[in-house]
Chimera marker file (.cmm) of the C-alpha trace (Angstrom):
<marker_set name="trace">
<marker id="1" x="38.444" y="-89.811" z="-5.561" r="1" g="1" b="0" radius="0.5"/>
<marker id="2" x="41.231" y="-87.334" z="-5.585" r="1" g="1" b="0" radius="0.5"/>
<marker id="3" x="43.006" y="-85.272" z="-8.292" r="1" g="1" b="0" radius="0.5"/>
<marker id="4" x="46.213" y="-83.293" z="-8.151" r="1" g="1" b="0" radius="0.5"/>
<marker id="5" x="47.808" y="-80.945" z="-10.581" r="1" g="1" b="0" radius="0.5"/>
<marker id="6" x="50.832" y="-78.473" z="-10.795" r="1" g="1" b="0" radius="0.5"/>
<marker id="7" x="49.776" y="-74.735" z="-10.396" r="1" g="1" b="0" radius="0.5"/>
<marker id="8" x="52.385" y="-73.576" z="-12.908" r="1" g="1" b="0" radius="0.5"/>
<marker id="9" x="51.670" y="-69.820" z="-12.361" r="1" g="1" b="0" radius="0.5"/>
<marker id="10" x="49.573" y="-67.879" z="-10.038" r="1" g="1" b="0" radius="0.5"/>
<marker id="11" x="47.687" y="-64.717" z="-11.045" r="1" g="1" b="0" radius="0.5"/>
<marker id="12" x="45.010" y="-65.097" z="-8.338" r="1" g="1" b="0" radius="0.5"/>
<marker id="13" x="42.300" y="-65.973" z="-10.801" r="1" g="1" b="0" radius="0.5"/>
<marker id="14" x="42.464" y="-69.837" z="-10.674" r="1" g="1" b="0" radius="0.5"/>
<marker id="15" x="42.508" y="-71.378" z="-8.346" r="1" g="1" b="0" radius="0.5"/>
<marker id="16" x="40.588" y="-68.429" z="-6.676" r="1" g="1" b="0" radius="0.5"/>
<marker id="17" x="40.705" y="-68.940" z="-2.970" r="1" g="1" b="0" radius="0.5"/>
<marker id="18" x="39.192" y="-65.579" z="-1.985" r="1" g="1" b="0" radius="0.5"/>
<marker id="19" x="35.846" y="-64.597" z="-0.504" r="1" g="1" b="0" radius="0.5"/>
<marker id="20" x="35.383" y="-67.632" z="1.574" r="1" g="1" b="0" radius="0.5"/>
<marker id="21" x="35.203" y="-70.220" z="-1.414" r="1" g="1" b="0" radius="0.5"/>
<marker id="22" x="37.873" y="-71.857" z="-3.535" r="1" g="1" b="0" radius="0.5"/>
<marker id="23" x="36.921" y="-71.911" z="-7.158" r="1" g="1" b="0" radius="0.5"/>
<marker id="24" x="38.433" y="-73.278" z="-10.291" r="1" g="1" b="0" radius="0.5"/>
<marker id="25" x="36.184" y="-71.780" z="-12.870" r="1" g="1" b="0" radius="0.5"/>
<marker id="26" x="38.958" y="-70.162" z="-14.824" r="1" g="1" b="0" radius="0.5"/>
<marker id="27" x="41.334" y="-73.099" z="-14.509" r="1" g="1" b="0" radius="0.5"/>
<marker id="28" x="42.258" y="-76.150" z="-16.312" r="1" g="1" b="0" radius="0.5"/>
<marker id="29" x="39.651" y="-76.109" z="-19.061" r="1" g="1" b="0" radius="0.5"/>
<marker id="30" x="40.166" y="-78.002" z="-22.389" r="1" g="1" b="0" radius="0.5"/>
<marker id="31" x="40.604" y="-75.691" z="-25.381" r="1" g="1" b="0" radius="0.5"/>
<marker id="32" x="39.077" y="-78.114" z="-27.811" r="1" g="1" b="0" radius="0.5"/>
<marker id="33" x="36.945" y="-81.277" z="-27.305" r="1" g="1" b="0" radius="0.5"/>
<marker id="34" x="39.466" y="-83.475" z="-28.934" r="1" g="1" b="0" radius="0.5"/>
<marker id="35" x="41.720" y="-83.223" z="-25.904" r="1" g="1" b="0" radius="0.5"/>
<marker id="36" x="41.472" y="-85.357" z="-22.879" r="1" g="1" b="0" radius="0.5"/>
<marker id="37" x="39.050" y="-84.301" z="-20.165" r="1" g="1" b="0" radius="0.5"/>
<marker id="38" x="40.640" y="-82.477" z="-17.338" r="1" g="1" b="0" radius="0.5"/>
<marker id="39" x="40.252" y="-81.989" z="-13.373" r="1" g="1" b="0" radius="0.5"/>
<marker id="40" x="37.337" y="-79.363" z="-13.630" r="1" g="1" b="0" radius="0.5"/>
<marker id="41" x="35.504" y="-81.746" z="-15.971" r="1" g="1" b="0" radius="0.5"/>
<marker id="42" x="36.371" y="-85.080" z="-14.215" r="1" g="1" b="0" radius="0.5"/>
<marker id="43" x="35.863" y="-83.909" z="-10.545" r="1" g="1" b="0" radius="0.5"/>
<marker id="44" x="32.497" y="-84.765" z="-8.815" r="1" g="1" b="0" radius="0.5"/>
<marker id="45" x="30.949" y="-83.531" z="-5.493" r="1" g="1" b="0" radius="0.5"/>
<marker id="46" x="32.888" y="-84.925" z="-2.472" r="1" g="1" b="0" radius="0.5"/>
<marker id="47" x="36.247" y="-85.478" z="-4.568" r="1" g="1" b="0" radius="0.5"/>
<marker id="48" x="39.352" y="-83.921" z="-3.353" r="1" g="1" b="0" radius="0.5"/>
<marker id="49" x="41.696" y="-81.710" z="-5.469" r="1" g="1" b="0" radius="0.5"/>
<marker id="50" x="45.221" y="-80.692" z="-4.509" r="1" g="1" b="0" radius="0.5"/>
<marker id="51" x="47.253" y="-78.107" z="-6.276" r="1" g="1" b="0" radius="0.5"/>
<marker id="52" x="51.145" y="-78.092" z="-5.904" r="1" g="1" b="0" radius="0.5"/>
<marker id="53" x="53.748" y="-75.518" z="-6.937" r="1" g="1" b="0" radius="0.5"/>
<marker id="54" x="55.647" y="-75.434" z="-10.253" r="1" g="1" b="0" radius="0.5"/>
<marker id="55" x="59.358" y="-75.415" z="-10.847" r="1" g="1" b="0" radius="0.5"/>
<marker id="56" x="59.645" y="-71.799" z="-11.626" r="1" g="1" b="0" radius="0.5"/>
<marker id="57" x="59.701" y="-69.899" z="-8.294" r="1" g="1" b="0" radius="0.5"/>
<marker id="58" x="59.052" y="-66.535" z="-9.838" r="1" g="1" b="0" radius="0.5"/>
<marker id="59" x="55.784" y="-67.697" z="-11.161" r="1" g="1" b="0" radius="0.5"/>
<marker id="60" x="54.647" y="-70.255" z="-8.516" r="1" g="1" b="0" radius="0.5"/>
<marker id="61" x="55.072" y="-71.272" z="-4.982" r="1" g="1" b="0" radius="0.5"/>
<marker id="62" x="57.828" y="-73.655" z="-5.799" r="1" g="1" b="0" radius="0.5"/>
<marker id="63" x="58.447" y="-77.386" z="-6.707" r="1" g="1" b="0" radius="0.5"/>
<marker id="64" x="56.373" y="-79.699" z="-4.582" r="1" g="1" b="0" radius="0.5"/>
<marker id="65" x="54.837" y="-77.084" z="-2.197" r="1" g="1" b="0" radius="0.5"/>
<marker id="66" x="51.208" y="-77.437" z="-1.409" r="1" g="1" b="0" radius="0.5"/>
<marker id="67" x="49.248" y="-74.427" z="-2.929" r="1" g="1" b="0" radius="0.5"/>
<marker id="68" x="45.828" y="-75.585" z="-1.831" r="1" g="1" b="0" radius="0.5"/>
<marker id="69" x="43.622" y="-78.565" z="-1.096" r="1" g="1" b="0" radius="0.5"/>
<marker id="70" x="39.832" y="-78.367" z="-1.569" r="1" g="1" b="0" radius="0.5"/>
<marker id="71" x="36.836" y="-80.660" z="-1.444" r="1" g="1" b="0" radius="0.5"/>
<marker id="72" x="34.319" y="-80.235" z="-4.149" r="1" g="1" b="0" radius="0.5"/>
<marker id="73" x="31.106" y="-79.279" z="-2.589" r="1" g="1" b="0" radius="0.5"/>
<marker id="74" x="29.229" y="-78.006" z="-5.601" r="1" g="1" b="0" radius="0.5"/>
<marker id="75" x="29.773" y="-78.309" z="-9.313" r="1" g="1" b="0" radius="0.5"/>
<marker id="76" x="28.368" y="-75.548" z="-11.636" r="1" g="1" b="0" radius="0.5"/>
<marker id="77" x="28.782" y="-74.837" z="-15.498" r="1" g="1" b="0" radius="0.5"/>
<marker id="78" x="30.858" y="-71.903" z="-16.334" r="1" g="1" b="0" radius="0.5"/>
<marker id="79" x="27.609" y="-70.047" z="-17.244" r="1" g="1" b="0" radius="0.5"/>
<marker id="80" x="25.973" y="-70.938" z="-13.847" r="1" g="1" b="0" radius="0.5"/>
<marker id="81" x="29.072" y="-69.706" z="-12.169" r="1" g="1" b="0" radius="0.5"/>
<marker id="82" x="29.066" y="-66.273" z="-13.958" r="1" g="1" b="0" radius="0.5"/>
<marker id="83" x="25.397" y="-65.847" z="-13.430" r="1" g="1" b="0" radius="0.5"/>
<marker id="84" x="25.611" y="-66.611" z="-9.663" r="1" g="1" b="0" radius="0.5"/>
<marker id="85" x="25.617" y="-63.588" z="-7.462" r="1" g="1" b="0" radius="0.5"/>
<marker id="86" x="27.575" y="-65.623" z="-4.681" r="1" g="1" b="0" radius="0.5"/>
<marker id="87" x="30.722" y="-65.173" z="-6.954" r="1" g="1" b="0" radius="0.5"/>
<marker id="88" x="30.489" y="-61.612" z="-8.250" r="1" g="1" b="0" radius="0.5"/>
<marker id="89" x="33.455" y="-60.543" z="-6.223" r="1" g="1" b="0" radius="0.5"/>
<marker id="90" x="35.655" y="-63.260" z="-7.816" r="1" g="1" b="0" radius="0.5"/>
<marker id="91" x="35.124" y="-62.108" z="-11.304" r="1" g="1" b="0" radius="0.5"/>
<marker id="92" x="37.918" y="-60.396" z="-13.086" r="1" g="1" b="0" radius="0.5"/>
<marker id="93" x="37.364" y="-56.793" z="-13.917" r="1" g="1" b="0" radius="0.5"/>
<marker id="94" x="39.018" y="-54.762" z="-16.632" r="1" g="1" b="0" radius="0.5"/>
<marker id="95" x="40.589" y="-51.535" z="-15.425" r="1" g="1" b="0" radius="0.5"/>
<marker id="96" x="40.516" y="-48.338" z="-17.448" r="1" g="1" b="0" radius="0.5"/>
<marker id="97" x="44.070" y="-49.032" z="-18.768" r="1" g="1" b="0" radius="0.5"/>
<marker id="98" x="43.248" y="-52.199" z="-20.309" r="1" g="1" b="0" radius="0.5"/>
<marker id="99" x="44.734" y="-54.644" z="-17.912" r="1" g="1" b="0" radius="0.5"/>
<marker id="100" x="42.920" y="-56.905" z="-15.371" r="1" g="1" b="0" radius="0.5"/>
<marker id="101" x="42.395" y="-56.547" z="-11.785" r="1" g="1" b="0" radius="0.5"/>
<marker id="102" x="43.018" y="-59.839" z="-10.063" r="1" g="1" b="0" radius="0.5"/>
<marker id="103" x="43.200" y="-61.041" z="-6.493" r="1" g="1" b="0" radius="0.5"/>
<marker id="104" x="46.670" y="-60.687" z="-4.831" r="1" g="1" b="0" radius="0.5"/>
<marker id="105" x="48.764" y="-63.876" z="-4.386" r="1" g="1" b="0" radius="0.5"/>
<marker id="106" x="48.789" y="-65.240" z="-0.727" r="1" g="1" b="0" radius="0.5"/>
<marker id="107" x="50.682" y="-68.267" z="0.440" r="1" g="1" b="0" radius="0.5"/>
<link id1="1" id2="2" r="1" g="1" b="0" radius="0.2"/>
<link id1="2" id2="3" r="1" g="1" b="0" radius="0.2"/>
<link id1="3" id2="4" r="1" g="1" b="0" radius="0.2"/>
<link id1="4" id2="5" r="1" g="1" b="0" radius="0.2"/>
<link id1="5" id2="6" r="1" g="1" b="0" radius="0.2"/>
<link id1="6" id2="7" r="1" g="1" b="0" radius="0.2"/>
<link id1="7" id2="8" r="1" g="1" b="0" radius="0.2"/>
<link id1="8" id2="9" r="1" g="1" b="0" radius="0.2"/>
<link id1="9" id2="10" r="1" g="1" b="0" radius="0.2"/>
<link id1="10" id2="11" r="1" g="1" b="0" radius="0.2"/>
<link id1="11" id2="12" r="1" g="1" b="0" radius="0.2"/>
<link id1="12" id2="13" r="1" g="1" b="0" radius="0.2"/>
<link id1="13" id2="14" r="1" g="1" b="0" radius="0.2"/>
<link id1="14" id2="15" r="1" g="1" b="0" radius="0.2"/>
<link id1="15" id2="16" r="1" g="1" b="0" radius="0.2"/>
<link id1="16" id2="17" r="1" g="1" b="0" radius="0.2"/>
<link id1="17" id2="18" r="1" g="1" b="0" radius="0.2"/>
<link id1="18" id2="19" r="1" g="1" b="0" radius="0.2"/>
<link id1="19" id2="20" r="1" g="1" b="0" radius="0.2"/>
<link id1="20" id2="21" r="1" g="1" b="0" radius="0.2"/>
<link id1="21" id2="22" r="1" g="1" b="0" radius="0.2"/>
<link id1="22" id2="23" r="1" g="1" b="0" radius="0.2"/>
<link id1="23" id2="24" r="1" g="1" b="0" radius="0.2"/>
<link id1="24" id2="25" r="1" g="1" b="0" radius="0.2"/>
<link id1="25" id2="26" r="1" g="1" b="0" radius="0.2"/>
<link id1="26" id2="27" r="1" g="1" b="0" radius="0.2"/>
<link id1="27" id2="28" r="1" g="1" b="0" radius="0.2"/>
<link id1="28" id2="29" r="1" g="1" b="0" radius="0.2"/>
<link id1="29" id2="30" r="1" g="1" b="0" radius="0.2"/>
<link id1="30" id2="31" r="1" g="1" b="0" radius="0.2"/>
<link id1="31" id2="32" r="1" g="1" b="0" radius="0.2"/>
<link id1="32" id2="33" r="1" g="1" b="0" radius="0.2"/>
<link id1="33" id2="34" r="1" g="1" b="0" radius="0.2"/>
<link id1="34" id2="35" r="1" g="1" b="0" radius="0.2"/>
<link id1="35" id2="36" r="1" g="1" b="0" radius="0.2"/>
<link id1="36" id2="37" r="1" g="1" b="0" radius="0.2"/>
<link id1="37" id2="38" r="1" g="1" b="0" radius="0.2"/>
<link id1="38" id2="39" r="1" g="1" b="0" radius="0.2"/>
<link id1="39" id2="40" r="1" g="1" b="0" radius="0.2"/>
<link id1="40" id2="41" r="1" g="1" b="0" radius="0.2"/>
<link id1="41" id2="42" r="1" g="1" b="0" radius="0.2"/>
<link id1="42" id2="43" r="1" g="1" b="0" radius="0.2"/>
<link id1="43" id2="44" r="1" g="1" b="0" radius="0.2"/>
<link id1="44" id2="45" r="1" g="1" b="0" radius="0.2"/>
<link id1="45" id2="46" r="1" g="1" b="0" radius="0.2"/>
<link id1="46" id2="47" r="1" g="1" b="0" radius="0.2"/>
<link id1="47" id2="48" r="1" g="1" b="0" radius="0.2"/>
<link id1="48" id2="49" r="1" g="1" b="0" radius="0.2"/>
<link id1="49" id2="50" r="1" g="1" b="0" radius="0.2"/>
<link id1="50" id2="51" r="1" g="1" b="0" radius="0.2"/>
<link id1="51" id2="52" r="1" g="1" b="0" radius="0.2"/>
<link id1="52" id2="53" r="1" g="1" b="0" radius="0.2"/>
<link id1="53" id2="54" r="1" g="1" b="0" radius="0.2"/>
<link id1="54" id2="55" r="1" g="1" b="0" radius="0.2"/>
<link id1="55" id2="56" r="1" g="1" b="0" radius="0.2"/>
<link id1="56" id2="57" r="1" g="1" b="0" radius="0.2"/>
<link id1="57" id2="58" r="1" g="1" b="0" radius="0.2"/>
<link id1="58" id2="59" r="1" g="1" b="0" radius="0.2"/>
<link id1="59" id2="60" r="1" g="1" b="0" radius="0.2"/>
<link id1="60" id2="61" r="1" g="1" b="0" radius="0.2"/>
<link id1="61" id2="62" r="1" g="1" b="0" radius="0.2"/>
<link id1="62" id2="63" r="1" g="1" b="0" radius="0.2"/>
<link id1="63" id2="64" r="1" g="1" b="0" radius="0.2"/>
<link id1="64" id2="65" r="1" g="1" b="0" radius="0.2"/>
<link id1="65" id2="66" r="1" g="1" b="0" radius="0.2"/>
<link id1="66" id2="67" r="1" g="1" b="0" radius="0.2"/>
<link id1="67" id2="68" r="1" g="1" b="0" radius="0.2"/>
<link id1="68" id2="69" r="1" g="1" b="0" radius="0.2"/>
<link id1="69" id2="70" r="1" g="1" b="0" radius="0.2"/>
<link id1="70" id2="71" r="1" g="1" b="0" radius="0.2"/>
<link id1="71" id2="72" r="1" g="1" b="0" radius="0.2"/>
<link id1="72" id2="73" r="1" g="1" b="0" radius="0.2"/>
<link id1="73" id2="74" r="1" g="1" b="0" radius="0.2"/>
<link id1="74" id2="75" r="1" g="1" b="0" radius="0.2"/>
<link id1="75" id2="76" r="1" g="1" b="0" radius="0.2"/>
<link id1="76" id2="77" r="1" g="1" b="0" radius="0.2"/>
<link id1="77" id2="78" r="1" g="1" b="0" radius="0.2"/>
<link id1="78" id2="79" r="1" g="1" b="0" radius="0.2"/>
<link id1="79" id2="80" r="1" g="1" b="0" radius="0.2"/>
<link id1="80" id2="81" r="1" g="1" b="0" radius="0.2"/>
<link id1="81" id2="82" r="1" g="1" b="0" radius="0.2"/>
<link id1="82" id2="83" r="1" g="1" b="0" radius="0.2"/>
<link id1="83" id2="84" r="1" g="1" b="0" radius="0.2"/>
<link id1="84" id2="85" r="1" g="1" b="0" radius="0.2"/>
<link id1="85" id2="86" r="1" g="1" b="0" radius="0.2"/>
<link id1="86" id2="87" r="1" g="1" b="0" radius="0.2"/>
<link id1="87" id2="88" r="1" g="1" b="0" radius="0.2"/>
<link id1="88" id2="89" r="1" g="1" b="0" radius="0.2"/>
<link id1="89" id2="90" r="1" g="1" b="0" radius="0.2"/>
<link id1="90" id2="91" r="1" g="1" b="0" radius="0.2"/>
<link id1="91" id2="92" r="1" g="1" b="0" radius="0.2"/>
<link id1="92" id2="93" r="1" g="1" b="0" radius="0.2"/>
<link id1="93" id2="94" r="1" g="1" b="0" radius="0.2"/>
<link id1="94" id2="95" r="1" g="1" b="0" radius="0.2"/>
<link id1="95" id2="96" r="1" g="1" b="0" radius="0.2"/>
<link id1="96" id2="97" r="1" g="1" b="0" radius="0.2"/>
<link id1="97" id2="98" r="1" g="1" b="0" radius="0.2"/>
<link id1="98" id2="99" r="1" g="1" b="0" radius="0.2"/>
<link id1="99" id2="100" r="1" g="1" b="0" radius="0.2"/>
<link id1="100" id2="101" r="1" g="1" b="0" radius="0.2"/>
<link id1="101" id2="102" r="1" g="1" b="0" radius="0.2"/>
<link id1="102" id2="103" r="1" g="1" b="0" radius="0.2"/>
<link id1="103" id2="104" r="1" g="1" b="0" radius="0.2"/>
<link id1="104" id2="105" r="1" g="1" b="0" radius="0.2"/>
<link id1="105" id2="106" r="1" g="1" b="0" radius="0.2"/>
<link id1="106" id2="107" r="1" g="1" b="0" radius="0.2"/>
</marker_set>
């Protein structure tokens, strides 16, 4: 099965294509159980997910542009992801001034 969604803005955190693996851990989670399930919850191993750009070119790659396509090879809970040393470099770190260090945007 396949899923697609608009990557409205890109801060380098989600999707996170850096360090050899594309992850969606910090992307598209429901804020409450009353909301419909989303891509992160619905996708299963071997499904494909495609992200396309949003309409605001200052925040996104641009309307209709392909941002990424990925096949789901593994599905972890958020807790498993943060505990797994394979993803240590992907974690957002706080800098001394209180901001976040994130991976740079690359298209």
